[in-house]
C-alpha positions as CSV (number, residue, x, y, z in Angstrom):
1,M,24.6,74.7,10.5
2,T,27.2,73.2,12.8
3,R,30.7,72.0,11.7
4,E,29.6,68.4,12.2
5,E,26.5,68.8,10.1
6,A,28.4,70.4,7.3
7,I,31.1,67.7,7.3
8,D,28.4,65.0,7.4
9,R,26.8,66.5,4.3
10,V,30.1,66.7,2.4
11,L,30.9,63.1,3.4
12,A,27.6,62.0,2.1
13,M,28.1,63.9,-1.2
14,L,31.6,62.4,-1.6
15,A,30.3,58.9,-0.9
16,Q,27.6,59.3,-3.5
17,L,30.3,60.3,-6.0
18,G,32.4,57.2,-5.2
19,F,35.3,58.7,-3.1
20,E,34.7,56.4,-0.1
21,P,35.4,59.3,2.3
22,E,36.3,59.0,6.0
23,L,36.6,61.6,8.7
24,D,39.9,61.4,10.5
25,G,40.2,64.2,13.0
26,G,40.7,67.4,11.0
27,R,41.1,65.5,7.8
28,L,38.8,64.0,5.2
29,L,40.4,60.8,3.8
30,L,39.3,60.0,0.3
31,R,40.0,56.3,0.0
32,A,39.0,56.0,-3.7
33,C,39.0,58.3,-6.7
34,P,36.4,57.7,-9.3
35,F,38.6,59.5,-11.7
36,R,41.9,57.8,-10.8
37,A,42.9,57.0,-14.4
38,V,42.6,60.7,-15.4
39,A,44.1,61.8,-12.0
40,D,47.2,59.7,-12.6
41,R,47.8,61.5,-15.9
42,R,46.6,65.0,-14.8
43,P,46.5,65.3,-11.1
44,D,46.8,69.1,-11.3
45,V,43.5,69.3,-13.1
46,T,41.5,66.5,-11.5
47,C,42.5,67.3,-7.9
48,S,41.8,71.0,-8.4
49,V,38.3,70.1,-9.6
50,H,37.8,67.9,-6.5
51,L,39.1,70.6,-4.2
52,G,36.8,73.1,-5.8
53,L,33.8,70.8,-5.5
54,M,34.4,70.3,-1.7
55,R,35.1,74.0,-1.1
56,G,32.0,75.0,-3.2
57,A,29.7,72.7,-1.3
58,L,30.8,74.0,2.1
59,A,30.6,77.6,0.9
60,E,27.0,77.0,-0.4
61,M,26.1,75.7,3.0
62,G,27.6,78.6,4.8
63,A,29.5,76.1,6.8
64,P,31.8,77.1,9.7
65,V,34.5,74.8,8.2
66,E,36.5,74.9,5.0
67,I,39.0,72.8,3.1
68,V,42.5,74.2,3.5
69,N,44.1,72.0,0.9
70,L,44.0,68.7,-0.8
71,Q,47.0,66.4,-0.8
72,P,46.7,64.1,-3.7
73,F,47.7,60.5,-3.4
74,S,48.8,60.7,0.2
75,A,49.8,57.2,1.4
76,P,48.1,55.1,2.4
77,H,45.0,56.9,1.0
78,P,44.7,58.4,-2.4
79,C,43.9,61.9,-1.1
80,V,43.7,63.9,2.1
81,A,41.6,67.1,2.4
82,N,42.6,69.2,5.5
83,L,39.9,71.0,7.3
84,S,39.9,74.3,9.1
85,K,37.4,76.7,10.7
86,S,36.1,79.2,8.2
87,D,35.6,83.0,8.6
88,A,32.7,83.4,11.0
89,S,31.2,86.2,9.0
90,H,31.1,84.0,5.9
91,A,29.5,81.2,7.9
92,E,26.7,83.4,9.2
93,A,25.9,84.7,5.7
94,G,24.7,81.6,4.0
95,P,23.0,78.8,5.9
96,A,19.3,79.8,5.5
97,R,19.8,80.8,1.9
98,T,21.6,77.6,0.9
99,A,19.6,75.1,2.8
100,R,16.8,75.5,0.3
101,R,19.1,74.9,-2.7
102,M,20.8,71.8,-1.2
103,E,17.6,69.9,-0.3
């Protein structure tokens, strides 16, 4: 799986969940938060779950990209997820195995 394919799949997943994601260079911009009311009160918990969701999806794909961090409520967008290349050995370990689970 290429970096672009992995990012496209994560963008599709986030769109289905209501985040209104957008790719901006090496960042995913999350223009909406479907859990904004909870995130306003407990961003530490809510944003950690969202970060884990994105990282887990990419790991399951064996993607050659990972989410470095999530900056909650970064103006003018609610959140910014910063991307980076992942460890090549990790990326080679999973694509064939996880493609069956993701479909």
